[in-house]
N, C-alpha and C positions, 0 to 999 in steps of 0.2 A: 185576828189576834195571833201573834207569833208565840209559839210555845217553846220555851227554852229547855235545855237538858235538865236543868234543876227542877223545872215545873214537872217534867215527866218523872223524875226521881221521887219528888214529893208525892205525886199521884200514886206511883207504884207502892211507896211506903204506906200510904193511907189505905189503898186497896188491900194490902196484906193485913193491915190492922183489922179492917172490917170483914173481909171475906176469908181471911186465912192465907198463909203463904202460897200454897198450891194454886188456889183460885185466883188470887191477885196476880200471880205471875202468868197464869194462863190468859187472863184478860189482857194484860199488857202485851203479851206475845201476839195478840190479834190486832193490835193497833199499828198503824203505819209508823215506821221508825222516825219519820220527820213529818213536816206538814203535808197535807193531802195534795197540795199543788205540785209537789215534787214526784208524785206517783204517776206512772204511765197508765193510761186507760187501755182497755182491750182494743179500742179503735186505734190508739197511738201505736200499739204493737203491730196491728195488722197493716197500717200504712207504712211503718218502718220495714216490715217484712216484704211488702210489695216492692218498695224502692230498692231494698237490698238485693232482692232476687233479680230485678231488672238490671241493676248495675253489675251483678255477678254474671248474668247471662251475656251482657255486653263484653265483659272482660274475657269470658270463655270464648266468645266468638272471635275476638281480636287475637287471642293467643292460639286458637285453633287454626286461624288463617296463617299465622306465622309458622306453626308446626307443619301445615300442609305445604307451604313454600319450601321450608327446610327439607322436608321429606322428598319433594320433587327434585331439589338440587342434589341431594344425596343419591337419589336414584340415577340421575344423569351422570354423576361422577362415578358411581359404581359401574354403570354400563360402559362408560368411556374407559375405565381401568380394565374391565373384563375384555373389551374389544382390543385394547392394546396388548394384553397378554396373549390373546388368541392370535392376533396378527404376528406377534413376535415368535410364537410357537410354530406358525405355519411357514414363515419365511425360512429359506434355506440358509 
């Protein structure tokens, strides 16, 4: 059975009539905001977390490899520039 926003509002009003405003609001605050089918279970969150972690690890590995290659290229360029400066300084 689908519960509409109006149904929830009516329930909230009735709970406040029967239990009092504080107790009715407290009880409503503990109900899911929508149908239970829209709620994630602990297992859903764990599966999502595992998938997210695996994807993130993959991306970090890809970018790490790119950084390693860029660092190697910069090292070679710096060595070449340093060598050129030394050779220019040593030549008469």
